[in-house]
N, C-alpha and C positions, 0 to 999 in steps of 0.2 A: 814482397811488394804487393803480390796479389792479395794476401791476407789483410794488408793495411787498407787497400782499396775496398775490399769487402766489408771491413769493419766501418769504414767511413760511410759507405752507402747504408749500412744497417743503422748507424747512429742518425743519419739524416732522415731516414724513413721513420724511425721511432720518434724523433723530435717533431716531424711533420704531423704525426698522428695524434699528438697530444701527450697524454700521460704515459709515456714509455710503453706504448703498445696497448693501452687500455682501450679496447675497441668500442666501449660504451661511454667514453669520456664526454663527448658532445651531448649525448642523450642525458647523462646524469646532470650536467651543468644546466640543461634547459628546463629541468623539472623544478617547479616551485613547490617545495615540500616543507610542511610544518606539522608535526604530529598533533599538536593542540587543535588544529583546524579540523581534524577528523572528528574529534569530540564535539567541537562546535557545530559541525555539519549534522552530526547525529542528534544533537540537542535541538537544532532548528527543525529537523524532521519530526522529532517527537512533539515539539510545540505545535507544528502544523497539524499533526494527527489529532492531538488533544483538542485543538480549536474546532476541528470538524465534529468530533464527538460532542463537545459542549454545545455547539450550534444546533445539533440535531437531538439534544436531550439524552444522549447516551452516557453511560458511566465511562471510567477511564479504560475499560476493556472493550468498549464498543457495544455493550449490551444495554438493552432497555431503550433503544432509539425510539423517537417519536414515530408512531406508525401512521399518523394522519396524513403525512406527505406522500405516502405510498398508495398508489391507486389500488383500490380493492380488487380490481379485475386482473392485477398483476400477480395475485396470490393464487398459486395452484393448490388444488386439494391433494394433500399428502396421503389421505386415506389412513391416517394413523389411529383411527378408532377401530374397535372390535365390534363386529356385527354378529348378532345371534342368528338371524335368518337372512333377510336381505338388508341392504344398507340404505334403503330409501329414506328412513327417518334421519340418519346422519347426513345424507346428501342434501336433504331438504333444509336442515339446520345450517349447513355450510352455505348453501345457496342464499338462504335468507340473510345470513350475516354478511355475505358479500354484497347483496343488493342494498342492505341497510348500512353499509360502511362501518361495521362494528370494529372498534379498535381495542376493546377490553373484554375479557372473559366475563366480567361481572355484569355486562350488558346482556348476557345470554339468559333467556328464561323460556318458559313454556310448560306444557303439560306432559310432554314426552321426553323421557331421559335421552333417547337416541337423538332427538332434535337438538336438545341442549348440548350434548356431546359434539355434534356436528358443528354447532355455532362456536363452541369453545375451541374446536380444532382449527376453525378459520382464524380466530383471534391469535392462537398460538403460532400458526403458520405465517400469519401476517407479521407477527413480531420477529420471528426467525428471519423472514425475508427482509424486513427493515434493518435488522442488525447486520445481515450479510451485505446489504447495499451500503450501509454507513461505513462498515469496515473497509469495503473496496474503495469508497471515496476517500476515506482517511489515509489509506495506504498510498493512493495516488498523490494526495496532497503532501504526504511525508516524502515520497520519492521526488516530487517536484521541488520541495524545499531543500532537500539534500543536494539535488543536481544544480539548483540555482544559487546555492550558498556562495556569497561573495565576501567572505571574511578577509581580514588583513592577512596577506600571505597565504591565501587559500590553497588547500591541498589539491593539486591537479595541474592541468594545463589550461591555458587560456587560448581561445580562438582569436581571430582577427578583431572581433568586437569586444574582447576582454572577458567573455563568458567562459566559465569553467567547463571543461569537457571531462567529466567523470573519471578523472585520474589517468586519462590516456588521450592520445591523438585520435 
């Protein structure tokens, strides 16, 4: 008799819990999951990334971004030139390029090789800085697009407003 009562209690507990003791039954049922949406979210992120690259004149890898939107005084001197004695000629060329808002190495000229190299260093450093900034902006746009994706049966959970919460509560 005692065994029968224990069995009856066990059956009622398992039935009340859902799937015969599957402790994640409610969790699994609440998840809206479709594998295709992960691909669609990734594609939306890549489209957002490429839109930023295109808007700023960069190639598909985020290189060659338009440098004119980057303030010349945001460019720090990397000092990547080699000086024979002192670096005053290079530093003067860098400063001149910065003051004159140089965006292309071909705009660098003068009578002193060290001055020209300093100017070219500014143009190179400015391009590297512009490329870094554009890649950061593109990655943020891609992340936002991925997080905000609202495809049909989107992969993840929805909050009270119906927005996805990146695959978890």
